[in-house]
C-alpha positions in Angstrom: -6.7 3.1 -54.1 -3.8 3.5 -51.8 -6.1 4.7 -48.9 -8.5 1.8 -49.5 -5.6 -0.7 -49.3 -4.4 1.0 -46.0 -7.9 0.8 -44.6 -8.2 -2.9 -45.7 -5.0 -3.6 -43.9 -6.1 -2.1 -40.6 -9.5 -3.8 -40.8 -8.2 -7.2 -41.6 -4.8 -7.0 -40.1 -5.8 -6.0 -36.6 -6.9 -9.6 -35.9 -3.6 -10.9 -37.1 -1.7 -8.4 -34.9 -3.9 -9.3 -31.9 -3.2 -13.0 -32.4 0.6 -12.4 -32.8 0.7 -10.2 -29.6 -1.4 -12.8 -27.7 1.1 -15.5 -28.8 4.1 -13.5 -27.8 2.4 -12.8 -24.4 1.8 -16.5 -23.8 5.4 -17.3 -24.8 6.7 -14.7 -22.4 4.6 -16.2 -19.6 5.6 -19.7 -20.5 9.3 -18.9 -20.3 8.6 -16.9 -17.1 9.9 -13.6 -18.6 6.5 -12.3 -17.4 5.9 -14.3 -14.2 2.3 -15.8 -14.4 0.0 -16.4 -11.5 0.3 -20.0 -10.1 -3.5 -20.6 -9.8 -5.1 -22.7 -12.6 -8.4 -20.7 -12.3 -6.6 -17.4 -13.1 -5.0 -19.0 -16.1 -8.2 -20.4 -17.4 -10.1 -17.1 -16.9 -7.2 -15.2 -18.5 -7.2 -17.4 -21.6 -11.0 -17.0 -21.8 -10.5 -13.2 -21.8 -8.0 -13.5 -24.6 -10.3 -15.7 -26.6 -13.1 -13.1 -26.2 -10.7 -10.4 -27.4 -9.8 -12.4 -30.5 -13.4 -13.0 -31.3 -14.2 -9.3 -31.1 -11.1 -8.6 -33.2 -12.3 -11.0 -35.8 -15.7 -9.3 -36.1 -14.0 -5.9 -36.1 -12.0 -7.0 -39.1 -15.1 -7.1 -41.2 -15.3 -3.3 -41.2 -18.3 -1.0 -41.3 -20.0 -0.4 -38.0 -18.2 -3.3 -36.5 -15.1 -1.1 -36.2 -16.1 -0.3 -32.7 -15.7 -3.9 -31.7 -12.1 -2.9 -31.2 -13.1 -1.4 -27.8 -14.4 -4.6 -26.2 -11.5 -6.4 -27.8 -9.0 -4.1 -26.0 -10.9 -4.4 -22.8 -10.9 -8.2 -23.0 -7.1 -8.3 -23.8 -6.5 -5.9 -20.8 -8.4 -8.1 -18.4 -6.7 -11.2 -19.8 -3.2 -9.8 -19.3 -4.0 -8.6 -15.8 -5.6 -12.0 -14.8 -2.7 -14.0 -16.0 0.0 -11.8 -14.5 -1.6 -10.6 -11.2 -4.7 -12.7 -10.6 -8.5 -12.1 -10.7 -8.6 -11.9 -6.9 -6.8 -8.6 -7.0 -9.1 -7.0 -9.5 -10.1 -4.2 -7.0 -6.6 -3.3 -6.1 -4.5 -0.2 -7.1 -2.3 -2.5 -9.2 -5.4 -3.5 -11.2 -6.4 0.2 -11.7 -2.9 0.9 -13.0 -2.6 -2.0 -15.4 -6.2 -1.8 -16.6 -5.9 2.0 -17.0 -2.9 1.5 -19.4 -4.8 -1.3 -21.3 -8.0 0.7 -21.7 -6.1 3.9 -22.6 -4.1 2.0 -25.3 -7.4 0.7 -26.7 -8.7 4.3 -27.2 -5.3 5.3 -28.6 -5.6 2.5 -31.2 -9.1 3.8 -32.1 -7.6 7.2 -32.8 -4.6 5.8 -34.8 -7.0 3.7 -37.0 -9.4 6.6 -37.6 -7.8 10.0 -37.1 -11.3 11.7 -37.4 -12.2 10.2 -34.0 -10.1 12.8 -32.2 -12.3 12.5 -29.1 -10.6 9.1 -28.4 -7.5 11.0 -27.2 -9.4 12.3 -24.2 -10.2 9.0 -22.5 -6.6 7.9 -23.5 -5.1 10.8 -21.6 -7.5 10.4 -18.7 -6.8 6.6 -18.3 -3.1 7.0 -18.7 -3.3 9.9 -16.2 -5.0 7.7 -13.6 -2.4 5.0 -14.0 0.5 7.5 -13.8 -1.1 9.1 -10.7 -1.3 5.8 -8.9 2.2 4.8 -9.9 3.7 8.1 -8.8 2.0 8.1 -5.4 4.3 5.2 -4.4 7.3 7.1 -5.5 6.3 10.6 -4.2 3.8 10.1 -1.3 3.3 13.9 -1.1 1.1 13.7 -4.2 -1.5 11.7 -2.3 -5.0 12.6 -3.5 -3.8 15.6 -5.6 -4.6 14.8 -9.3 -1.5 16.5 -10.7 -0.6 13.8 -13.2 -4.2 13.2 -14.2 -4.4 16.9 -15.2 -1.1 16.8 -16.9 -2.1 13.8 -19.1 -5.4 15.4 -20.0 -3.6 18.6 -21.0 -1.3 16.6 -23.2 -4.3 14.9 -24.8 -5.7 18.3 -25.8 -2.4 19.3 -27.3 -2.3 16.1 -29.2 -5.8 16.8 -30.6 -4.5 20.1 -31.9 -1.2 19.0 -33.3 -2.6 15.9 -35.0 -5.6 17.7 -36.5 -5.7 18.7 -40.1 -7.8 21.8 -39.6 -5.8 23.5 -36.8 -7.9 26.7 -36.9 -11.0 24.8 -35.8 -9.0 23.1 -33.1 -7.4 26.1 -31.5 -9.6 25.6 -28.5 -7.7 22.4 -27.9 -4.3 24.2 -27.9 -5.6 26.9 -25.5 -7.3 24.3 -23.2 -4.3 22.0 -23.1 -1.9 24.8 -22.4 -4.0 26.1 -19.5 -4.4 22.6 -18.0 -0.7 21.8 -18.3 0.3 25.1 -16.8 -2.1 24.6 -13.9 -0.8 21.1 -13.3 2.8 22.3 -13.2 1.9 25.1 -10.8 -0.1 22.6 -8.7 2.9 20.2 -8.6 5.3 22.9 -7.4 2.8 24.1 -4.8 2.5 20.6 -3.3 6.3 20.2 -2.9 7.4 23.8 -2.1 4.6 25.4 -0.1 5.9 23.8 3.1 9.4 25.1 2.6 10.6 28.6 3.5 12.5 28.8 0.3 9.3 28.6 -1.8 8.6 32.3 -1.8 12.2 33.3 -2.4 12.3 30.9 -5.4 9.0 32.2 -6.7 10.2 35.9 -6.5 13.4 34.9 -8.4 11.5 33.1 -11.1 9.1 36.0 -11.5 12.0 38.5 -11.5 13.5 36.6 -14.4 10.3 35.8 -16.3 8.7 39.3 -16.3 11.5 41.1 -18.1 11.8 38.3 -20.7 8.1 38.5 -21.3 8.2 42.2 -21.9 11.2 41.9 -24.2 9.3 39.3 -26.3 6.2 41.5 -26.4 8.3 44.6 -27.4 10.1 42.7 -30.2 6.8 41.3 -31.5 5.2 44.8 -31.5 8.2 46.3 -33.3 8.1 43.5 -35.9 4.4 44.1 -36.5 5.0 47.9 -37.0 7.8 47.2 -39.5 5.6 44.8 -41.4 2.8 47.4 -41.5 5.2 50.1 -42.7 
């Protein structure tokens, strides 16, 4: 009964949450906390996007197969927010890719939070967040350029989330292994970008290896000794 009430809340309450968040957004733009675009056309188009999102949220609240209406609702809210704050004329800019990536990623994250069985939704969440983070970090660290370091990092984190949030962790061990490999590759990739041009890179690499290898062997020896004691 408790689970049914919880499911009922999410199915019917999502529209209420969507309306509340939309109202807060319009209040923030009205008081210039979020500076809106000055063009009337952009405001009209943005409001139409919000109305579309509310309509999809309303039908999603009826449950059943209409649950997936949450995806077009999230897309509409993302486009509406972007249009009101930045303007529809900049829809093909990097700013648009960043904002829309966050909006679309949040949409898939909500899909996972509402139905934990849909673990696949974490993969587009990580990918879209990764693209947004990649674009944002390029302006801070231009050396990253076309290297998809942060995209890989976010995808790796998505796989780890799939493992840690799963109920049957034995079946999801592939996600732990895959996520760990991707994150390790992203970290190595990141350091290679920034240190390969410096003469100190190889010296730092040798020092790190010199510290890491003995520690790894100590851990392995302790583990093997513990296993022998448990067998005895």
